[in-house]
C-alpha positions as CSV (number, residue, x, y, z in Angstrom):
1,M,179.2,17.7,125.0
2,H,178.9,19.8,121.9
3,I,177.8,23.5,122.3
4,F,177.4,26.2,119.7
5,A,175.7,29.6,119.2
6,N,172.9,29.9,116.7
7,E,171.7,33.1,115.1
8,M,168.5,33.3,113.0
9,V,167.7,36.3,111.0
10,A,164.5,37.1,109.0
11,G,163.7,34.3,106.6
12,D,165.9,31.6,108.3
13,S,164.4,28.3,109.4
14,H,165.5,24.8,110.5
15,E,163.8,21.8,108.9
16,L,162.5,18.8,110.9
17,H,165.4,16.9,112.3
18,T,166.8,14.9,115.3
19,H,170.3,14.8,116.8
20,A,171.9,11.4,116.0
21,N,174.3,9.8,118.5
22,C,173.2,12.1,121.3
23,V,171.3,11.5,124.4
24,Y,169.9,14.9,125.3
25,S,169.7,18.2,123.3
26,G,168.8,21.6,124.5
27,V,168.7,25.3,123.8
28,F,169.2,28.4,126.0
29,Y,167.6,31.5,124.4
30,L,169.7,34.7,124.8
31,Q,168.0,37.2,122.5
32,I,164.4,36.7,121.4
33,P,162.9,39.7,119.6
34,Q,159.2,40.1,118.7
35,N,158.0,37.9,115.9
36,S,160.6,35.2,116.6
37,S,159.6,31.7,115.5
38,P,158.7,29.0,118.0
39,I,160.4,25.7,118.3
40,S,158.1,22.9,117.2
41,F,158.4,19.3,118.4
42,K,157.0,16.1,116.9
43,D,156.9,12.6,118.5
44,P,158.2,10.3,115.7
45,R,157.2,7.1,117.5
46,I,154.6,5.2,115.5
47,H,152.4,4.4,118.5
48,S,151.9,8.2,119.1
49,R,149.7,8.2,115.9
50,F,147.4,5.4,117.1
51,I,147.2,5.4,120.9
52,M,145.7,8.8,121.7
53,Q,143.6,9.9,124.7
54,T,140.6,12.1,124.1
55,V,141.8,15.7,124.1
56,V,139.3,18.3,125.3
57,E,141.7,21.2,124.7
58,Q,145.0,21.0,122.9
59,N,148.1,22.1,124.9
60,P,151.9,21.4,124.8
61,L,151.5,18.4,127.2
62,N,148.8,16.3,125.6
63,G,149.7,15.8,122.0
64,G,152.3,14.3,119.8
65,N,153.0,17.7,118.2
66,F,153.6,20.8,120.2
67,W,155.5,24.1,120.1
68,I,157.1,26.4,122.6
69,N,157.4,30.2,122.1
70,P,160.9,31.2,123.2
71,T,161.6,34.1,125.6
72,N,164.8,35.6,126.8
73,G,166.4,33.3,129.4
74,L,164.3,30.2,128.6
75,F,166.2,26.9,128.8
76,I,164.7,23.8,127.1
77,M,166.1,20.3,127.2
78,W,164.7,17.2,125.4
79,D,165.6,13.6,124.4
80,S,167.6,13.9,121.2
81,W,165.4,11.4,119.3
82,L,162.5,13.9,119.4
83,E,162.0,15.5,116.1
84,H,162.0,19.3,116.1
85,R,162.1,22.3,113.7
86,V,161.9,26.0,113.7
87,P,159.6,27.6,111.1
88,V,160.6,30.7,109.1
89,N,161.7,33.5,111.4
90,K,159.8,36.7,110.8
91,S,161.7,38.9,113.3
92,T,163.6,41.8,111.9
93,E,166.3,41.5,114.6
94,P,168.5,38.4,115.1
95,R,167.2,35.5,117.3
96,I,170.2,34.3,119.3
97,A,170.5,31.0,121.3
98,L,173.1,28.6,122.6
99,V,172.4,25.0,121.5
100,F,173.9,21.9,123.0
101,N,174.0,18.1,122.6
102,L,175.1,15.6,125.2
103,H,176.7,12.6,123.6
104,K,176.8,9.0,124.8
């Protein structure tokens, strides 16, 4: 397992990426001030662009792309192949989280 602290200040972002050679990745949000950026996920599998069910109302569970707005104490874990990013942080206070990767 690999674990580290992450601090994002105003203007910071993380580009779209995956975590190679890992099985699961996750984040535990410690300090999430107002105007903190969400974490955004994108399904990179090619079939997710072609085999889609009819969506009446978009939500985080029915699309290939979704986002989660972090809150203090929120814990998220996902398959490491899932692409994710954090858009530009607009909070004036630091956004602090613990990030981890479970390796093979």
